[in-house]
N, C-alpha and C positions, 0 to 999 in steps of 0.2 A: 230127329227129336226123340227127347227121354219122355218117358213116362213121368208126370208129375205126380208124385206121391205129398197127401197133406198131413201136417202133424198140426197139434195143437197141444199151447202150453198148458199145462198143471200145473197146481197150486197143492201144496200137502197138508194144507193149515185145518184138516179135518181131524183130529185129534186131540187130546189134552197134551198138552208141555208144562214142567213145572214153571219154566219162564215166562212164557203167557198166564200160567195164573198166577205168577204173582203180577204181571203188569197189570192185567186185565181182571182180576178177579177167579176164582174159583170156578171149573167148569169150561174157561173160555175156548170155542174155536171159531172157525169162520162161520158155524152158524148161528153163534149169538150174536152175534149185527145184522145176517139176513134177518134171523129173526123179530127183532128189536124194533125192524125202520118201520117205518108209517109213512102214508102218504102225504106229499108237502103242497099240492096243488089237486084242483078236482081234475079225473082222470088218472091218475099219477100211478101207473103201476109199481105199487109198492103194497104190502112184501111182497116177494118174488119166493112163493112154494113150491118143492120140489113135486114131480109128478107121487102122488099117492104118498104125501108129506115121507119122503124118503130122506130123511135126514142122516147121509152114512156115516160111520165111523172108519176110519181112513185105516186102523190099526186092524182093523176086520179082513178076515180072507176074502168071506164071501162077498163084502162090498166092493172090493177090489175089483174082483173076479167078473160080477155084474155090470162094473164100469168098464172092463177090457172086453167082454163081448159084445156090450151095444156098441161100443167102439170101430171092433170089426165088423160088426153086421152093418154098419152105417160107412165102412168104405175108408175111415182113420187110419193110418196106417202108424202110427205113433204118438206118444208121448213126451213133452218135452218139462223133465221134472225142472220145478226150482232146486234151486243147489242152492242151501245159506251155511256158508264158512267164512266166521271170522280169526283166522290166526286159532287155525284148530279144536276153534271153537263152533259147534255144529247146533242148528236147528232144526225141524223139521225133517230126520233124516230116515223115519224108520220107516216109510211108504217103499220109501225106495230100495233102502237096504232089506224089506221083507221080499219085495219082488225079486231082486239079485240071488236072496236065500231060495227061493219057489225056482227049480226051473221047469216046470210043469205049465207055467204062463209062458206061450209062447205069444208075447208081444213086444217089438223092438220099442227101443225108449233113449233117452240121451240126458243130458243135462244143459240148464240154462245158470249161470252163478249172478245169482241177485246178491251181486257184490256191493246193498246198498249198507251205508247203518240205518240201526231200526232206533226213529223214537215219537213222539206223540204226535202226529203229524196228521193223525185223522181225529183229534180234538183239535188241532191248529196249534200247539205248541210243539214248534221243531225245535226248540232249545235242548227239552230236555231227552237227553238221549239214554235208551236205554241199552243198546248196544253199538257200543261204537266197530265201525269197519278198521281194521289194520291191516296190512299185508304182510306183515312182517319182510323178515331176510330169506335168503336163500336157502337156508334150512327148514324155514316155516315154507315157503313154495315144493321144497322137495317131499316135503311130509305129506301139503296139501294133494300133492300128485299119487303119492304111494295109495293113501287112501283113497283116491278113486281108480285107480289102478285096475280092482277086481272087477269094476263096471266094464271099460275099456275091453278088456280081455273077454267080455261076455258076447257069447253070438248072438245077445238079442237086439247088442246098444251100437245104435246106427252109427254108421260111417262112409265117408266119400275116400276112394284111393287106398283105402285099409286103411284109413285113417278116423280114429272115433271123435265125432263132431264136439267141441266144446264150446260152447256159447255163453258170452261176456257181457251181462246188459249193460254196468257203467264203463266202459273201459276208459272212459274220460277222469274214472278218479285213481286209476293206475299210472304214476309218473313214467314206470319201470316196467310198463308192460313186455317191450321187446326182451329184455332179459327173462322175464319168464317162459315166452314163449319159448325161447332158447334154451334154457333149462328141459322145460316139456316135451319136444321134442327129443331132445339129447337124449333122454329117459326112456321114453317111448322106443325106441331104435334099439334099445338093450335091453325092452319087453320086448321083443319080437314084433314090433307094432313097426308102420311108415312114418309115424311122428303124427302130430294131434291138427284136426282140422279143426281152426280157432276162426271162428264168428263175433264179429262184432255188431251189436244193437245199433239201428239208428233210433232211439227215443226221443222221449220228450226234452233231451238235455240241451244246452247251447251249444257244446265242444265237446262231441264225442270225439275219442280215438281216432285218429288217421294213420295210424300205424301200418308200414307196409306190409307188416310181419303177419298181419292180418290175412286168411287166404278166401274169406267173405265176409257181405254186411248181411243184414237180416231189418227189414223195414218194418220196424214195432207198431202195430198200430192197432189205437187209432192216434196215438200221440204223437206219433213222427209227422205226421200229416197236419194234428193241430197247433203243434209248435212251431211245426219250419214249412210246412207246403200252402198254407192258406192266403189268398191276395190280401194285402196289404187294408184293402178298405175295408170285409170283412170283419179282418181283428179288429180294427178302428172301432171298429160298428159295434161287437160283442162287447169292448172294452170300456165303450160308453155308456151301454144299457148297462155293463154288471155294474159300474161306480153309481148310475142312479140305483139301484133295486137295492142296492149296501147302505146308501147314504137316507135315501126317502123309505122304500119300502118296508125296511125294518124295524120302522113304527105304527105299519098298518098288523093290527094282530092277527087279522083273516090271511093273511100270504105269508108264509116265515122264509119262503123262497128266496136266497140269495146270491145265488149259483150262477150257471151260467150254461146258458140252452144252446145246442146247435143239429142243425137240420141233417136226419143220415143220409139225406141222399146228399144234400152237399159233397158233404164228407168225402162217400166213397166213390162218387164222381168225379171228384179228386185226383182219388189214388189210381181209379182206374184212365184217366185222361191223362195226367202229367208224364212231360217228359222226365226221361230221367239219363244218367252219364252212361258209359260202359269202361270207366275206369277200373273200376273196381267190380267181380263177382256179385252180384244182388240176388238175394234171395225176394221176395215176395210178400207181403203181410195180409194178412186179410182179419177182420171183428165180428163178432155177432152183432153186440148192442153196445151198450155205456148207457150206466148209471149207478153212480157210486155215493148214493145218500146215505144207502147203509153203514157206508164207513166215517162221508163226510157231511150229512144232514144237510141243511138248509144249506149249507156252503158248495156244494155237489156241483158238478158236469154230468146233465144229462141230455141223451140223443133223443128227439121226438121222431118216431116217423116209421119205426123198423117192424119189421115184417116177416117172416119166415121166408115171404115171395120175395120178396126184395133180395133180400139174403143170396137167397138162390142164383140169382138172375148175378147179384153183383161176383158174386165165389166163382161163378161159369167164365166171366168175363176176364177176371184174377186168373185162374188157371189156365187159361189160353195164352194169354200175354204171357204168363210166367214158362208156358211151352213153346211158342211158336218165336217170341221176340227175345227172352234170356237163357233160356233151354236149360232151366232149370232142375234140379231133382226135387226139390221141397215147395213149399208153400207153407208158413208156417200164421193158423188160426190163433187168436188170442179173444176167448180160450175155451180147453176144456170145462173148468169147474170157479169160475171168477164168480161167484154169488155174490157176492160184496160189492163188484163194480160191473153189474150186470151183464156179464155178457160172458155165455156159457153154451154151450151144447146139447146137454144135460138135461132131459127133458122136465117140463114145469106144470104146473096145472094149468097154464092156460095155450101154453102154445103144443105142449105133450111132448109127442116126438116131433113134431113139424120142422124146426131147425135143420135135426140130424137128416130130415128125410130131403128135404133142398139139401145140404151137404154133398147127401151121396148122390142126389141125382145131377148136381156138376159134376160133380167126378166123374161119373159113369157116362156123360153126353160128352167130354171130352176128350174119351175114350174109344169113341169112335171112329 
């Protein structure tokens, strides 16, 4: 059995870019929504405040090094940087580029292409497009590959079978993914690699790409479970209660919450206990917590019952299953720093380093 290494998805939106300043206001970063968040009901844990109020800037070398030092200390094996590419147009690319330039920072990484159209979904306006995803043609795919090649060839880039891992978030939107996979594999072999290890993310979308040319898939939690794996009776119950709140409670000024509640333990037990087919290699997922009210406000999805102790217990079981039942190299945690979605390993004022300590304990126990 292989040792299972734990990787965490990494959001690079903690520095200013011109586009976000234009769309959301001057000075916008992920901290903007995090700081403005307010409790929506009694005992609602908002706003989430970083330990020692460390509102870092990812263009700062010391801040990135601080992240990597604590990640290594608590047993994390690498970051999965979200990568934004729109037919040659890039967003939030600087943190990964700065890592590539600084060869002295010894920490593994790879990319997950977050290939969604950007719109004002945070404010419920899905029809206002900010930047549309356009996959272009063969020339655009080749340009995309050669931008990534320096990363793929870096000794720190995470590989399987000498193939750099490349994860695609929403493969269902790419009608010609087979053609892209074929081209990139050929280009990789021309550049001293054995190919690209393509991984499809199983997310909340209804029709994920089932192309046989993907090497593997990741269960992206908790959205995969919320959308596809809960019992029908629970979905119906939640839909009814959500509808009731939306139609009735919104009239009560003392309770502004109109979103959805989920039990942390129920979601995790579904993840741990459900049976999976072995038709394609699967990397299991994990998550820390969930509360996206900093983005969605009163229409948020919020989990209740999360604690560092529970996270340790469930992560330990998930790593164990990954090793014993799936013989997988990696498990993917959502996330290192998704502060506006309430799922982050980084220390905060309430729990300090407890979630990181739970992760390390789960990793170390599975090594015995």
